[in-house]
C-alpha positions, 0 to 999 in steps of 0.5 A: 119726868113728864115731857110737856107737849109744848116742849115736844112741839118746840123741838119738832119746830127746831128740828125742821128749821135746822134740817131744812134751813142749814144747807140754805144758810151754808150757800148764802155764806159760801161755807168753806167746810161742806155739810156732812152727816156729822153736822146734821147729827149735831143739829138733831142732838142740839134741837133734841135737848129742848125736850127737857127744857121745862123739867130739866133745864140744865140738861137742856143747856148741856145737850143743846150747847155742847153740839153747838160749840162742836159744830162751830169748832169744826168750822160748819157755817152759822145757821139755824142750829144757833136758834136751839142755843137761844131757846136753851138759854131762855129756858134755863133763865125761865125754869132754873135759878138766876145764878145757874142761868147766868153761869150757863150763859157765861160758859156758853159765851166763853166756850165759843171764844176760842173758835171765834174768827172775828174781833173780840168786839164782834164776839161781845156783840154776838153774845149780847144778842144771842145769849144775854138777850134771851137770858134776860127775856127768860128772867123777866118772864119768870118774874112775871109768872112769879108775880101772877102766882103771888097775886093768886096766892094772896087772893086765896089767902085773903078769901080764906081770912074773909071766910074765917071771919064770916064763919067766926061772926055768924057761928060765934054769935049764934052759939053764944045766943044758943048757949045763953038761951039754953041756960035760961031754958034749963033754969026755968024748965020746971018753974015757967014752961012757957018761958022755957018754950020761948027760949027753945024757940029762940034757939031754933031760930038762932040756929037756923039763922047761923046755918043759913049764914054758914050755907051762904059762905059755902055757896060763896066757895062754890061760886053760887053765892048771891051777887049782893049781900042779903044782910042790911042795916034794916036787920039791926033791930031784929038782931037787937031783939034776939039779944034781948031774948037772950037776956041782954037789954039793947037800945038801937038808933039807926039813921036811915042811910043809903049805903052800898051792900058791902058797907051795910054788911060790914056795919052789921057784922061790927054791931053783931060781934060787939053785942056778942062780946057783951053777951059773952063777957058782961055780968047780969044787969048790963045793958048795951046801946047801938047807934049808927049815924053820920057825922059830916062825911063819916059813918059812925058806928057806936056800940057801948055797954054799962059794964064795969071798967076793965082791962082787955086783950084784943082777940079774934073778934076785935081784930076782925071788926077792925079789919072790916072797918079798914077794908071800908077805908075806916078805923075802929077804936075800943075803950074799956075805961067806962064799960066797953065801947066800940067806935068805928068811923067809916068814910061815906062812899061818894 
């Protein structure tokens, strides 16, 4: 159990306030019971309970409230000792479960009732101001802290999912192309060394690109990533060229559109993942086409292939593409009734 310096500072402040202000409060009230050593011991013990407010809030309530009740039961004048009770109720509402905090507040109020020398209405009013109000303030502060923590956790989870999707797209695409090129190189190694060399060069270039993409994501985690994405729609033809080298014939039609960097990166990743899926799952001779164009106020991304119709199950790739489209305010549809088609519709930014 480690006591925080904030708790020690609060305890010291309440001690000073209690020891220095109690006699002055007694004079103002014309107290019938004079202050003695026991009164000051109760003040010290009550303030000392705040040392444990953040690590053992229930201890704080017990150590603080019991001396206050004894203090008032002996007829000592109202004074700064009551501020320790306010701090204790606030602490238990902030650090303990709400049920325990409510029970502690109720017990505190009921414990004072037998020694209350005024009307029941004044007891209710006093309890509302000195017990209920600090308890409510502590509960509200707890909700605020919890909201901040939840927001941070959601941000961390969102960033992890984004990173996982980027790694899936970058590394998955690279490995698919490398596997295809390696197969080609092995097949033509003895028959056509030049073709094998070209495949090995493609493996080198693809692996370098995948490593650069992975390094970029690691830089993001370190906080040293570039402020704007380096991938744009202008890179789509180069992507198609690499797919052709891997054995997939791809036609590309990309309209010249001025888009923010996030939109360009998102569209590129959708195209990349779609072509990677064609490369992985299609049979020899299948071709693919990529078209990126605008229709009224929408950006339409179409990636289709000439494969045979088939049923399919959505995996991480399609889920990731849909998430990218939705993150940009759009939608993504897939259709396997005529080959395979991926169609994303994304509103154009104003």
